[in-house]
C-alpha positions in Angstrom: -57.0 34.1 10.0 -59.6 36.7 10.7 -62.9 34.8 10.8 -65.2 37.1 12.7 -65.2 40.9 13.1 -64.4 42.3 16.6 -67.7 44.1 16.9 -70.4 45.9 15.0 -69.8 49.2 13.3 -70.6 52.2 15.4 -71.1 55.0 12.8 -71.1 57.9 15.2 -69.6 61.3 14.8 -66.6 62.9 16.4 -67.6 65.9 18.5 -64.4 67.8 17.6 -64.6 67.3 13.8 -67.2 69.1 11.7 -66.5 67.8 8.2 -68.3 64.8 6.8 -66.9 61.6 8.3 -67.6 58.4 10.3 -66.0 57.7 13.6 -65.3 54.7 15.8 -63.8 55.5 19.2 -61.2 53.1 20.6 -62.8 50.2 22.5 -59.9 48.5 24.1 -57.9 49.6 27.2 -54.2 50.5 27.1 -52.3 52.8 24.8 -54.4 54.2 22.0 -53.6 55.3 18.5 -55.3 57.3 15.8 -56.2 55.9 12.3 -57.4 58.2 9.6 -59.1 56.5 6.6 -58.9 58.0 3.0 -61.2 56.4 0.5 -60.7 56.0 -3.2 -62.1 57.8 -6.3 -65.9 57.8 -6.6 -66.4 56.4 -3.1 -67.2 58.0 0.3 -66.6 57.8 4.0 -68.7 54.7 4.5 -66.5 52.5 2.3 -63.4 52.0 4.3 -65.3 52.5 7.5 -66.8 49.1 6.8 -63.4 47.6 7.7 -63.4 49.0 11.2 -64.9 45.9 12.9 -61.8 44.0 11.8 -59.2 46.5 13.0 -57.4 46.8 16.2 -59.8 48.2 18.8 -57.0 50.3 20.4 -57.3 52.8 17.5 -59.7 55.7 17.3 -60.8 55.5 13.7 -61.9 58.5 11.6 -63.0 57.9 8.1 -63.0 61.1 5.9 -65.0 62.2 2.9 -63.0 63.6 0.1 -64.0 67.2 -0.8 -64.7 66.9 -4.6 -68.2 65.6 -5.3 -68.5 63.7 -8.6 -72.2 62.9 -8.0 -74.3 62.3 -4.9 -72.6 59.7 -2.7 -69.4 59.7 -4.9 -66.4 61.8 -4.0 -62.8 62.3 -5.0 -59.6 63.9 -3.7 -58.7 65.1 -7.2 -60.0 64.5 -10.8 -59.0 61.3 -12.7 -59.3 60.3 -16.3 -59.6 56.7 -17.5 -58.5 54.7 -20.5 -60.9 52.7 -22.6 -59.7 49.6 -20.6 -60.6 51.3 -17.3 -57.1 52.1 -16.2 -56.9 55.3 -14.1 -54.6 58.1 -15.2 -53.2 60.4 -12.5 -52.5 63.9 -13.7 -49.8 65.5 -11.5 -51.2 69.0 -11.9 -54.7 68.0 -10.9 -53.3 66.1 -7.9 -51.1 69.0 -6.7 -53.9 71.5 -7.3 -56.2 69.7 -4.8 -53.5 68.5 -2.4 -53.6 71.5 -0.1 -57.2 71.1 0.7 -56.7 67.3 1.4 -53.8 68.0 3.7 -55.9 70.6 5.6 -58.6 68.0 6.2 -56.1 65.4 7.4 -54.4 67.8 9.7 -57.8 68.8 11.3 -58.6 65.1 11.7 -55.3 64.3 13.4 -55.9 67.3 15.7 -59.4 66.1 16.6 -58.2 62.6 17.4 -55.7 64.1 19.8 -53.1 61.3 19.8 -49.3 61.8 19.7 -47.8 61.9 16.2 -45.9 58.7 16.8 -49.3 56.9 17.3 -51.2 58.6 14.4 -51.5 56.7 11.1 -53.2 56.9 7.7 -54.9 54.2 5.8 -55.6 55.1 2.1 -57.0 53.0 -0.7 -56.4 53.8 -4.4 -56.5 57.6 -4.8 -56.6 57.8 -1.0 -53.2 56.0 -1.0 -51.8 58.7 -3.2 -53.0 61.4 -0.8 -51.7 59.4 2.2 -48.2 59.2 0.7 -48.2 62.9 -0.1 -49.4 63.7 3.5 -46.6 61.6 5.0 -44.0 63.5 3.1 -45.5 67.0 3.5 -46.7 66.9 7.1 -44.4 64.3 8.8 -44.6 66.2 12.1 -48.2 65.0 12.5 -47.9 61.3 11.4 -46.0 58.1 12.1 -46.8 56.2 8.9 -49.5 54.6 7.0 -51.1 51.7 5.0 -51.2 52.5 1.3 -53.4 50.0 -0.6 -53.7 49.7 -4.4 -52.3 53.1 -4.9 -49.8 55.1 -6.9 -46.9 57.4 -6.3 -47.5 61.1 -5.9 -45.7 63.4 -8.4 -42.0 62.5 -8.4 -40.8 65.9 -7.5 -43.0 66.3 -4.5 -40.9 66.4 -1.2 -37.9 65.0 -3.0 -35.4 65.2 -0.1 -33.7 61.8 0.6 -34.5 62.0 4.3 -38.0 63.6 4.4 -39.6 60.3 5.5 -36.8 59.0 7.7 -38.3 57.5 10.8 -41.7 56.9 9.1 -43.1 53.5 8.3 -45.4 52.3 5.5 -47.2 49.1 4.4 -47.8 49.1 0.7 -50.2 46.5 -0.6 -51.3 45.8 -4.2 -53.1 43.1 -6.2 -51.2 41.7 -9.1 -54.4 41.4 -11.1 -55.4 45.1 -10.6 -56.6 46.6 -13.9 -57.5 50.1 -12.5 -54.0 50.8 -11.1 -51.8 48.0 -12.3 -49.3 46.5 -9.9 -46.4 48.5 -11.3 -48.0 51.6 -9.7 -47.7 49.9 -6.3 -44.1 49.1 -6.9 -43.4 52.6 -7.9 -45.1 53.9 -4.8 -42.9 51.6 -2.6 -39.8 52.9 -4.4 -41.0 56.6 -4.0 -41.3 56.1 -0.2 -38.0 54.3 0.1 -36.2 57.0 -1.9 -37.4 59.5 0.7 -36.1 57.4 3.7 -39.2 55.5 4.8 -39.1 52.0 6.1 -41.4 50.2 3.7 -43.1 46.7 3.9 -44.3 45.9 0.4 -46.8 43.0 -0.2 -48.5 41.8 -3.3 -51.5 39.5 -3.6 -53.4 37.4 -6.1 -56.2 40.0 -6.2 -57.6 42.8 -8.2 -58.5 46.4 -7.2 -59.9 45.5 -3.8 -59.2 44.7 -0.2 -59.3 41.0 0.3 -59.0 38.9 3.4 -55.2 38.4 3.2 -54.6 42.2 2.8 -57.0 42.8 5.8 -55.1 40.4 8.0 -51.7 41.9 7.0 -52.8 45.5 7.6 -54.4 44.7 10.9 -51.2 42.9 12.1 -49.0 45.7 10.8 -51.0 48.4 12.5 -51.0 46.5 15.8 -47.2 46.1 15.6 -46.7 49.8 14.9 -48.8 50.7 17.9 -47.0 48.3 20.1 -43.7 49.7 19.1 -44.8 53.3 19.6 -46.1 52.4 23.1 -42.8 50.9 24.3 
């Protein structure tokens, strides 16, 4: 069980990355990795960065701000609409229209962190998980895998080759009580990744649209294992 964070949050900036972000350099000795955080709809770079005290200190962590401003302090990777019950609806055209800019930001972040592709990972929540999955499929030469939390599958015809994600790994997590993106979206995301050749670990939790302690423990363990494997 994770009972105490590993240290305080050092919300500094990376000298080689000019776009809005938060950065925590690796604090442990040994082989390092890069972890790029992609927040959800209506959030910002501070949200997922709050998880960094609980994450493996061998990672350089860069938390990105999405480019589309909804209002001050609230950003998105692409527009969403919502049902009367609060369920998010992903429009494939909107997602694709904004995807190129998102990939450019991720590519620049990976370059700034300067770790080998086999030790560079994404962690996306909700809308950020959609972007992370698309990035894995469209720029696999820059990334080893990612943690995709409470997300949904990108458009089904995106990077449809059966082996485009061969050799990539993904942890897909979702709460069974999620009302924003119901759990079937997480299952579809896991299937989307597997259909493209990724090795997927899929976990579900008694949770809603959030990151709870059990998810945090699992993602921290998974990331550490991936880094250990890449270091061998």
